[in-house]
N, C-alpha and C positions, 0 to 999 in steps of 0.2 A: 677234284683236287689233283694236281700234277704230282707224280711220283719222282723221287730222287733215286738214282741208281748208283751203286758202288761197284766199280770195275777194277780188276787188277791190271796194272800197266807194267810190263816187264822191259828191262833194258839189257841190251846185248852189246858186246864188243866186236861188232862186225858180222855176227852170225844170225841176225834177226830173220832174214829171209828163210834160211834153212830151218830155224826153230819154228817159225810160224807155219811153214809147209808141213813140218812134222806134226804140230798140234792140229792142223787141219785134217791130216790123215787119222789122227787119234779121235778127235771130237766131231769131225764133220763140220758143215757150215760153209759160209762164203767168206773167202779171204780177200781183203783189199789191202794194197800196199802202195805207198807213195815214196819215191826216193828224194834225197836231198836235192838232186839235180832238177826235180820238178817244182821245187818251191820258188816262187817269184822273189826277186830281190836278194839282199844279202842277209846273212845270219852267221853268228859265230860258228867256226869250224866247218862251214859249208864246203869249202874247197877240198879239205882233207877227207870229206865224207862222200865224195863222188861215187855214185852207184849204191850207196848204203841206204837203208830204210829210215826215213824221218818219221813215218807213222804207218802202222798197220793195224787192221782190226779183223778179228775172226768172230762172225756173228751167225746166228741162225742154226747152230748145231747144239751140242750138249751144253756148251758154255759160251760166254762172251769173253774175249781176251784181246787186249791191245798190247802193242810192243813197238820198240824202235831200237835202232843202233844209236850209240852215243859216242861223242868225242870227248865227253867229260870223264877223265880217268879216275875221278873220285867216286864214280858210280861203277861198281863191279858187276860182273855177270851174276844174274840172279837177284839183283836189287829190285825191290818192288816199291812203287808209289801208288797210293790209293787215289782213285779218280772219281770224283762226284760229278754227275751231269744231270741236266734236266732243263725244263723250260721255265720253272718258277724262279724268276730273277731275284725277287726279294728274299725268298727262302735260301737260295744258294749264296747270295751276297752275305746274308746273316751267318750262314755256316762258315764262309770264308773268313769273315771278320772274327768270329768266335774261335776258330782254329788258329788264327794268326796271333791271338792274344798271348803275349809272352814268347812268341816264336819269331821267325824271320820270313818276311815276304820275299820270295825269290823273283817273282814276276807278278806285278799288280794285275788285278782284273781289268783287262782291256780288250777291245774288239780286235780280232785277229784276221789274217788273210783268208782263212777258210769261212769267215762270216760270223762265227760265234764269239762270245766274250770268254776269255780264258785268263786264269791266274794260277800261280803255284806258290806254295809255302812249305816251310818246315815248322811243325808245331813245337811247343816247349818240351816235348818228350823225344824230339828227334825224328818223328814220323813225317814223311814227305807226303804232301797232298797236292792234287791238281783239281781245279774246279772249272768246269766248262758249262757255260750257260748257252743252250742251243738257241740260235737265231730263229725267229719265226719264219717258217717257209710256207709258200703257197702250195 
């Protein structure tokens, strides 16, 4: 039976690269980062985020941590979203639907440019969630 993981996802106001390099020094692991410039196509705020981090992950050390810079000024430094991920599509869709009951879907579960199925919501208690269903890879 496939496991579901819960990872913290941090948002920064332009300091993601520095923060994640700091966390790498503290926790060890492998750090991967992708800038907004590297994302194909258009997306909101892309032009103003040139050189900033659209996604980063620190894995293989003491913790797993993900983060990005944001152009959304309603998200302050230190804000956290809970991120569920795994390969069990039925289980993760059920979790997404359950969490969205009485809440607001910010991004429906849809296939994304990185190959996975992704969605985001705010539950009825104001907690922000992201759900990523990993694509089957050979």
